[in-house]
C-alpha positions in Angstrom: 34.2 91.2 97.8 37.8 91.7 97.2 39.2 95.2 96.6 40.4 95.6 93.0 43.1 98.1 93.9 44.8 95.2 95.8 45.2 93.0 92.7 48.2 92.8 90.4 48.1 90.6 87.3 51.7 90.5 86.1 53.8 88.5 83.7 57.6 87.7 83.7 59.2 87.7 80.3 62.6 87.8 78.9 65.2 86.2 76.5 65.9 82.5 76.9 68.1 81.9 80.0 67.8 85.5 81.5 66.4 83.8 84.7 62.5 84.3 84.4 61.6 81.0 86.0 64.2 81.4 88.8 62.7 84.9 89.5 59.2 83.3 89.7 60.5 80.6 92.1 62.0 83.3 94.4 58.7 85.3 94.4 56.8 82.2 95.4 59.3 81.5 98.1 59.3 85.1 99.5 55.5 85.2 99.5 55.4 81.9 101.4 53.8 79.9 98.6 56.5 77.3 98.6 59.0 76.3 101.2 61.7 74.7 99.2 62.9 76.5 96.1 63.4 74.3 93.1 66.1 75.1 90.6 65.8 75.1 86.8 69.1 73.5 86.3 68.0 70.6 88.5 64.8 70.4 86.6 62.8 71.0 89.8 61.2 74.4 89.4 57.5 74.8 90.3 56.3 76.5 87.0 58.3 74.2 84.6 56.3 71.1 85.3 56.3 69.5 81.8 58.9 66.7 81.4 60.3 68.4 78.3 60.8 71.7 80.3 62.6 70.0 83.2 64.9 68.1 80.8 65.8 71.0 78.5 65.8 73.6 81.3 63.6 75.9 79.2 60.0 77.1 79.7 57.6 75.9 76.9 54.2 76.9 78.2 53.3 79.9 80.4 52.3 78.8 83.8 50.1 80.8 86.2 50.5 81.0 90.0 48.8 83.2 92.6 50.4 84.6 95.8 50.2 87.4 98.3 52.6 90.3 99.2 51.9 93.2 101.6 48.1 92.5 101.5 48.0 92.5 97.7 47.1 89.5 95.6 49.5 88.9 92.8 48.6 86.6 89.8 52.0 85.8 88.2 52.5 84.3 84.8 56.0 82.8 83.9 56.4 82.8 80.1 58.8 81.1 77.8 61.8 82.9 76.3 62.4 80.8 73.2 61.4 82.3 69.8 59.4 79.3 68.8 57.0 79.8 71.7 56.5 83.5 71.5 52.7 82.8 71.0 52.7 82.0 74.7 54.3 85.4 75.6 51.9 87.2 73.3 48.7 85.6 74.7 49.9 86.1 78.3 50.6 89.8 77.7 47.1 90.1 76.3 45.5 89.4 79.7 48.0 91.0 82.0 48.0 94.5 83.4 51.7 94.8 84.1 54.9 92.9 83.5 58.5 92.4 84.7 61.1 92.4 81.9 64.1 90.3 83.1 67.5 91.0 81.5 70.7 89.1 82.1 73.3 91.3 83.7 76.0 89.9 81.4 74.0 89.1 78.3 72.1 92.4 78.4 69.3 93.0 75.8 69.2 89.8 73.8 67.2 89.3 70.5 64.2 87.6 72.2 63.9 90.4 74.8 63.5 92.7 71.8 60.6 90.6 70.3 58.9 90.3 73.8 59.4 94.0 74.4 57.8 94.8 71.0 54.9 92.5 71.9 54.5 94.3 75.3 54.6 97.7 73.5 51.9 96.5 71.1 49.8 95.3 74.1 50.6 98.7 76.0 51.5 96.8 79.1 53.2 98.8 82.0 56.6 97.2 82.9 59.3 97.1 85.5 62.8 96.2 84.5 64.9 93.7 86.5 68.5 93.3 85.7 69.3 89.8 87.0 72.4 87.6 87.4 74.7 90.5 88.7 76.7 87.9 90.6 77.9 86.4 87.2 81.2 87.0 85.5 81.0 90.0 83.1 77.8 91.3 84.7 77.5 95.2 84.3 74.3 96.9 85.4 75.0 100.2 83.8 75.8 98.6 80.4 72.4 96.9 80.4 70.7 100.2 81.3 72.4 101.7 78.3 71.3 98.9 76.0 67.7 99.3 77.2 68.0 102.9 76.0 69.7 102.3 72.8 68.5 98.9 71.6 64.9 99.0 72.9 64.4 102.7 72.5 62.9 102.7 76.1 63.5 105.0 79.0 64.8 103.1 82.1 64.3 104.9 85.5 67.1 103.6 87.8 65.5 102.7 91.2 68.4 100.6 92.7 72.1 100.5 92.3 74.3 97.3 92.8 76.8 97.1 95.7 79.8 95.2 94.5 80.4 93.4 91.2 80.3 89.8 90.0 81.5 87.6 93.0 81.5 90.6 95.3 77.9 91.5 94.6 76.3 91.7 98.2 73.3 93.9 97.8 71.6 97.0 96.4 71.1 100.7 97.2 67.5 101.9 97.2 67.9 105.3 95.3 64.6 106.7 96.4 65.0 106.1 100.2 68.8 106.4 100.2 69.2 103.1 102.0 71.5 100.1 101.4 70.2 96.5 101.6 73.0 94.1 102.3 72.5 90.3 102.3 74.8 87.8 104.0 76.2 84.6 102.5 73.5 82.2 103.6 71.6 82.7 100.4 68.4 83.2 102.4 66.2 86.1 101.2 65.2 87.3 104.6 68.9 87.5 105.9 69.6 91.2 105.0 70.4 94.3 107.0 69.4 97.9 106.1 72.6 100.0 106.3 73.9 103.4 105.4 74.9 103.8 101.8 78.7 102.9 101.4 80.8 106.1 101.3 82.3 105.4 97.9 78.7 105.2 96.4 77.3 108.5 97.9 78.1 110.6 94.8 76.6 108.0 92.4 73.5 107.8 94.5 73.0 111.6 94.6 73.4 111.8 90.8 70.9 109.0 90.1 68.5 110.3 92.7 68.4 113.7 91.2 67.7 112.1 87.7 64.9 110.0 89.3 63.3 113.0 91.0 63.5 115.2 87.8 62.0 112.4 85.7 59.3 111.6 88.2 58.1 115.2 88.8 57.4 115.6 85.0 54.3 113.7 85.7 52.8 116.4 87.9 53.0 120.1 86.9 52.4 121.5 90.4 55.1 119.4 91.9 57.5 120.2 89.0 56.9 124.0 89.6 57.6 123.6 93.4 60.7 121.5 92.6 62.1 124.2 90.2 61.7 126.6 93.1 63.8 124.4 95.3 61.1 122.5 97.2 61.8 118.7 97.6 58.9 116.4 96.9 58.1 113.9 99.6 58.6 110.1 99.1 54.9 109.5 98.8 54.5 112.3 96.1 57.4 110.8 94.2 55.9 107.3 94.4 52.5 108.6 93.1 54.5 110.2 90.1 56.4 107.1 89.4 53.3 105.1 89.5 51.6 107.4 86.9 54.6 107.4 84.6 55.0 103.7 84.7 51.3 103.3 83.9 51.5 105.7 80.9 54.7 103.9 79.7 56.7 107.2 80.1 59.5 105.3 81.7 60.2 101.8 83.3 61.4 101.6 86.9 64.7 99.6 86.8 65.9 97.3 89.5 68.9 95.0 89.9 69.8 91.9 91.9 70.4 88.2 91.6 67.4 85.9 91.7 69.5 82.8 92.1 71.2 84.2 95.2 68.1 85.8 96.6 69.4 89.3 96.6 67.2 92.3 95.8 63.9 90.4 95.3 61.9 92.1 98.0 62.4 95.5 96.4 60.9 94.2 93.2 57.9 92.8 94.9 57.4 96.1 96.7 57.7 97.9 93.3 55.0 95.5 91.8 52.6 96.7 94.5 53.8 100.4 94.4 54.1 101.1 90.7 52.3 98.5 88.5 48.6 99.2 87.8 45.7 97.4 89.3 43.2 95.9 86.9 40.9 98.9 87.1 43.7 101.4 86.3 44.6 100.1 82.8 42.7 101.0 79.6 39.7 98.6 79.5 39.6 96.0 76.7 37.7 97.1 73.6 34.7 95.2 72.4 34.5 94.1 68.8 31.8 93.3 66.2 31.8 89.5 65.9 31.1 89.7 62.1 33.8 92.2 61.0 36.2 92.1 64.0 36.2 95.9 64.1 36.0 97.8 67.4 32.4 98.9 68.3 33.6 101.8 70.5 32.4 100.0 73.7 34.8 98.6 76.4 34.7 96.0 79.1 34.7 98.1 82.3 36.7 96.4 85.1 34.1 96.2 87.7 32.4 93.3 89.6 29.0 95.0 89.2 29.0 94.9 85.4 27.7 91.9 83.3 30.2 89.1 82.9 33.0 89.5 80.2 35.9 87.2 80.2 38.5 85.9 77.8 39.8 82.4 77.5 43.5 82.8 76.8 44.9 79.3 77.2 43.8 75.8 77.2 45.8 73.0 78.9 45.3 69.3 79.3 46.8 67.9 82.5 46.3 64.9 84.8 43.1 66.3 86.1 41.4 67.0 82.8 41.0 69.9 80.4 41.6 73.3 82.0 40.6 76.6 80.4 42.5 79.6 81.8 40.3 82.7 81.9 40.9 86.4 82.7 37.7 88.0 84.0 37.4 91.6 82.9 33.9 92.5 84.2 31.4 90.9 86.5 31.4 87.8 88.7 31.5 84.2 88.0 30.0 81.6 90.4 30.1 77.8 90.4 27.0 76.5 88.6 26.5 79.6 86.5 25.5 79.3 82.9 27.6 81.3 80.6 27.6 82.0 76.8 30.5 81.4 74.5 29.9 84.3 72.0 32.2 82.6 69.4 30.2 79.5 69.1 26.8 80.8 70.4 26.6 77.9 72.8 26.1 78.1 76.5 28.1 76.1 79.1 27.6 75.5 82.8 30.5 76.3 85.1 31.3 73.1 87.0 34.6 73.5 88.9 36.7 76.6 89.2 40.2 76.8 90.7 43.1 79.1 91.2 46.3 77.7 89.8 49.4 77.0 91.7 51.4 76.0 88.6 50.7 72.3 88.8 48.5 72.3 92.0 45.0 73.8 92.3 42.8 75.4 95.0 39.1 75.1 94.4 37.0 78.3 94.3 33.3 78.9 94.5 33.4 82.3 92.9 35.7 84.8 91.2 35.3 88.3 90.0 36.6 91.1 87.7 40.4 91.2 87.8 40.9 87.5 88.6 42.8 85.0 86.5 41.4 81.5 87.1 41.1 78.0 85.5 37.8 76.4 84.8 37.7 72.6 84.5 36.0 70.6 81.8 34.7 73.2 79.4 33.7 71.6 76.1 33.9 73.8 73.1 36.0 76.7 74.2 39.2 77.6 72.3 41.9 80.2 72.9 40.6 83.7 72.2 36.9 83.0 72.8 34.9 85.4 74.7 32.8 84.1 77.7 29.9 86.4 78.7 26.5 86.7 80.4 23.9 85.0 78.1 21.6 88.2 78.5 24.4 90.6 77.4 26.2 89.0 74.5 29.6 90.7 73.6 32.9 89.8 71.9 36.2 90.9 73.3 39.1 91.8 70.9 40.4 88.5 69.6 44.0 87.3 69.7 45.8 87.1 66.4 48.3 84.3 66.1 51.1 84.1 63.6 50.8 81.5 60.8 53.0 78.3 61.1 56.1 78.5 58.9 57.3 74.9 58.7 55.6 71.6 58.2 56.6 67.9 58.5 54.7 64.7 57.5 54.2 62.2 60.3 52.5 58.7 60.3 52.1 56.3 63.2 54.5 53.3 63.3 51.7 50.9 63.9 48.0 50.5 62.9 46.6 51.0 66.3 48.5 54.3 66.8 46.5 56.3 64.2 43.4 56.7 66.4 45.5 57.5 69.5 47.4 60.0 67.4 44.2 61.7 66.2 42.9 62.2 69.8 46.3 63.5 71.0 46.8 66.0 68.2 43.2 67.2 68.7 44.1 68.1 72.3 47.5 69.6 71.3 45.9 71.9 68.7 43.4 73.2 71.2 46.2 74.0 73.6 48.5 75.8 71.1 47.0 77.9 68.4 50.3 78.3 66.5 50.4 74.5 66.0 48.3 73.4 63.0 47.4 70.0 61.5 46.0 68.9 58.2 45.7 65.8 56.1 47.4 65.9 52.7 44.8 64.7 50.4 47.4 63.9 47.7 49.4 61.5 49.9 47.0 60.8 52.8 49.8 61.7 55.3 49.2 63.9 58.4 51.0 67.2 58.1 52.1 69.0 61.3 52.7 72.8 61.0 54.5 74.9 63.6 56.6 78.0 64.3 60.0 76.4 64.0 62.1 73.2 64.1 62.3 73.2 68.0 58.5 73.7 68.2 57.7 70.6 66.0 60.5 68.7 67.7 58.8 69.2 71.1 55.4 68.3 69.7 56.7 65.0 68.3 58.3 64.4 71.8 55.0 65.1 73.6 53.2 62.7 71.2 55.7 60.0 72.0 56.0 60.5 75.7 52.8 62.0 77.0 50.4 60.1 74.6 52.6 57.1 73.8 52.4 57.4 70.0 55.5 56.3 68.1 55.9 58.3 64.9 57.7 58.0 61.5 58.7 61.6 60.8 59.3 62.5 57.1 61.2 65.3 55.5 59.4 68.6 54.9 57.5 68.7 51.5 56.5 71.4 49.1 53.1 71.4 47.3 53.8 72.1 43.6 51.2 72.8 41.0 51.1 72.5 37.2 49.6 74.7 34.4 49.9 75.2 30.6 51.5 78.0 28.6 50.1 77.9 25.0 46.7 77.3 23.4 46.0 74.0 21.5 43.1 73.0 19.2 42.5 69.3 18.9 40.1 66.5 18.3 39.5 63.1 20.1 37.2 60.2 19.2 36.3 57.5 21.7 35.0 54.4 19.8 34.3 50.9 21.2 32.6 48.1 19.2 32.8 44.7 20.8 29.6 42.8 21.5 26.4 44.4 22.8 25.9 48.1 22.4 28.9 50.2 21.4 30.3 53.4 22.8 30.9 56.5 20.6 31.9 60.1 21.5 33.8 62.6 19.3 34.8 66.0 20.6 36.6 69.0 18.9 38.0 71.3 21.5 40.4 74.1 22.3 42.5 74.2 25.5 44.3 77.5 26.6 45.9 79.0 29.6 43.3 80.7 31.9 43.5 83.9 33.9 45.7 83.6 37.1 43.9 81.9 40.0 40.9 81.0 37.8 41.3 77.2 38.3 39.4 75.3 35.7 36.8 76.9 33.4 34.7 75.1 30.7 32.4 76.3 28.1 30.5 74.9 25.1 30.0 76.7 21.7 28.6 73.7 19.9 25.8 74.6 17.4 23.7 72.3 15.2 23.5 69.4 17.7 26.7 67.7 16.7 27.2 67.1 20.5 23.7 67.1 22.0 23.3 69.5 24.9 22.7 66.6 27.5 26.2 65.4 27.0 28.0 68.7 27.6 28.1 68.2 31.5 29.8 64.7 30.8 32.5 66.4 28.8 33.1 68.9 31.5 33.2 66.2 34.2 35.8 64.2 32.2 38.1 67.2 31.9 37.6 68.4 35.5 38.4 65.0 36.9 41.8 65.0 35.1 42.8 68.4 36.5 43.8 66.7 39.8 46.7 64.9 38.3 48.9 66.9 35.9 50.9 65.3 33.1 54.3 66.4 34.2 54.6 65.0 37.8 51.0 64.3 38.8 50.5 67.6 40.7 47.1 69.3 40.4 46.7 71.6 37.4 45.7 75.2 37.7 44.3 77.9 35.4 43.1 76.1 32.3 40.2 77.1 29.9 38.5 74.4 27.8 36.1 75.2 25.0 34.1 72.5 23.3 33.3 73.8 19.8 32.2 70.7 17.7 32.2 66.9 17.6 30.1 64.0 16.4 27.6 61.5 17.9 25.9 58.2 17.1 22.1 57.9 17.6 22.5 54.5 19.3 26.1 54.2 20.7 26.6 57.8 22.2 26.2 58.1 25.9 27.3 60.4 28.8 30.0 57.8 29.8 31.3 57.7 26.3 31.8 61.5 26.2 33.4 61.5 29.7 35.9 58.9 28.6 36.6 60.9 25.4 37.3 64.0 27.5 39.8 62.1 29.7 41.6 60.8 26.7 41.6 64.3 25.1 43.3 65.8 28.3 46.0 63.1 28.2 46.5 63.7 24.4 46.6 67.5 24.3 48.1 68.8 27.6 51.7 67.7 26.7 51.2 69.7 23.4 50.1 72.9 25.4 53.5 73.6 27.0 52.9 72.1 30.5 54.8 73.9 33.2 55.5 73.3 36.9 54.5 76.1 39.5 56.0 76.5 42.9 54.6 78.3 46.0 56.2 81.6 46.6 56.2 82.9 50.2 56.0 86.5 51.4 58.9 86.6 53.8 59.4 89.3 56.5 62.9 89.2 58.0 63.9 91.3 61.1 67.7 91.8 61.4 70.1 94.1 63.3 71.6 96.8 61.0 75.1 95.3 61.0 73.8 92.2 59.3 71.6 93.6 56.5 74.0 92.9 53.7 74.5 89.3 54.7 70.8 88.7 55.1 70.0 90.2 51.6 72.9 88.3 50.0 71.5 85.1 51.5 67.9 85.7 50.4 69.2 86.4 46.8 71.0 83.1 46.9 67.7 81.5 47.8 66.2 82.9 44.6 64.5 85.6 46.6 63.2 88.9 45.3 63.8 91.8 47.7 60.7 94.1 47.8 61.1 96.5 50.6 63.4 97.6 53.4 62.4 99.6 56.5 64.8 100.8 59.2 63.4 100.9 62.8 64.9 101.7 66.2 66.1 98.2 66.9 67.1 96.9 63.4 65.8 96.6 59.8 62.8 94.8 58.3 63.4 93.3 55.0 60.4 92.0 52.9 61.0 89.5 50.0 59.3 86.9 47.9 61.1 83.6 48.1 60.3 80.1 46.9 59.1 77.8 49.7 61.5 75.0 48.6 64.4 77.3 49.5 63.2 78.2 52.9 63.7 75.0 54.8 66.2 75.2 57.7 66.2 79.1 57.2 65.7 80.0 60.8 68.9 78.1 61.9 70.8 79.8 59.2 69.4 83.3 59.9 70.3 83.0 63.6 73.8 82.0 62.6 74.4 85.0 60.3 72.8 87.5 62.8 74.3 86.0 66.0 70.9 84.9 67.0 69.2 88.3 66.8 67.4 87.8 63.5 63.8 86.6 63.2 61.5 86.0 60.4 57.9 85.2 59.5 56.5 83.9 56.2 53.1 83.2 54.7 51.9 81.9 51.4 51.9 84.6 48.5 51.2 83.0 45.2 52.2 80.3 42.7 54.8 81.2 40.1 56.6 79.2 37.3 59.5 77.0 38.4 62.9 77.7 36.6 63.6 74.8 34.2 66.5 73.3 36.3 64.4 73.2 39.5 61.4 71.7 37.6 63.6 68.9 36.0 64.9 68.0 39.5 61.3 68.0 41.1 59.9 65.8 38.2 62.9 63.4 38.5 62.3 63.1 42.3 58.6 62.4 41.9 59.3 59.7 39.3 61.9 58.1 41.7 59.4 58.1 44.6 56.6 56.6 42.4 59.0 53.9 41.2 59.7 53.0 44.8 56.0 52.7 45.6 
């Protein structure tokens, strides 16, 4: 069996365009997994294999690859940088033991790096920092190191220094070993020489080395005492200290280089092996109670000798069929095993297993704790499900995904497209938990919900190209509701005499506003048999059926109480149907008298903004009829909580990015329904009448 200490499960994450995918390509080239490196800007990189990724030059879904370095097995996951796909970063961090945060040498710490860094802090993942693109105009390694301290509130431990700047960047100085690595102009990663440190850098080197040693020995009291007494620790002792500090998140070893020009990559791979934790060195995943979701106090020990515990963290449909990406925490998994999905209570047999090479695969017969593998053809597994030994049922801590914030209505352009669309959307929802679909019962349209406009744009593109479904895409819609504001007492008689038996039903009733969120309530206080008891349900049914279409604009009506207190009946002509028709007529007659009012959905909005832009963001929320509830200052910016009507939030993310230079982010979820201001209500009612007239 494989030695767990030789495993490294790592992710590469950063702001959009900092060079994550290029870094992954270089790692694959250096470890001998690929022989020709593909470039992102040519649309040919190994891990960006979706058409949409190649075209836009961005990573959309995280891709997993396996490679070897210095006798260690590295499972590397390349994650997207764009804010609309942070769910991919979040779920990748959940199953990794370590990460490399890539920062652009000229762009520095960008907003999306902040989000990803926050996610990594929440998941307590040990990280290295790689300052990339030092060959670019305006690149400044020391400036980025300062930003990591000030913007992220993190502690970077400088391990390499750049030799030369911008076009003159030729290599790096290894601070720990006091050696210079200089590459020639061929652009080949192996063409480098180890030289003495340039004379003009010796002072800087000694200053940073002293800082490095002082920070490292803090991890070991005995070494620290010896160092205070003038005893220099050995390289091995320092490496042990750095490894411990990295694992405990006390600091983050920081490297520099240029992935595109192949300079400095070997040192990062060495650092992954030297400093990032093996699967059995990180805190084991907690087990939870499937009913309540709370921790049980037990954990999934990382060992091949324990019962099987694994987490499905990603589902992907590709040309070979459905793939389920699984991180195995405990135990072993063999081809042909029967495993239990604790979320569904169903067992499944493992058919084919493979290790992923982005778009290629290598078949496996068995895997064990610490591995990240893909299983082919699992039926009912979704992201976040726990797979375990049927004799030892358990549930790993689930993943929590943000709620979608934007929705659009779509319909297929032709009749044949609707079945195709249904199957395609089913697959896409399984792959991406932040993408949701529902059918609007009021209009019969299919509503797609996602994390942002780019997110939905790409989903529609995938439906068109991958699945061949041409769509009509509508404008985003808001679900309004109606209610009443004052009580009414009224009477209604339904009478019909025309050949055969007649119909007769008379009801006296009171309608009044109900408690908030009470929906529709009905009671009867009739005494003396004026409306016989057997007809009361018919009266209730008549009123209830009318609640779906309000009198103002046909939206469902909320929070209404109806009391039947008297009426009349005819021994021959009264029937259940007569009373039901009477109740419907009564609703139409009395609701306009009861002060009908339009309600709009109010969203709980949580905005994250740099301090410099707080005034602009609050002013903008006020203009959107928002009510500011709370402000909290943090190390990297300010969180503002507000209640804002949904109708005012369309296109907000684009606007927020404009006023915060791309650094602002927000999330929102439904709060409650509240009365619409008169001017807004008039406009909505007019729009609905216009739409209905067109139909």
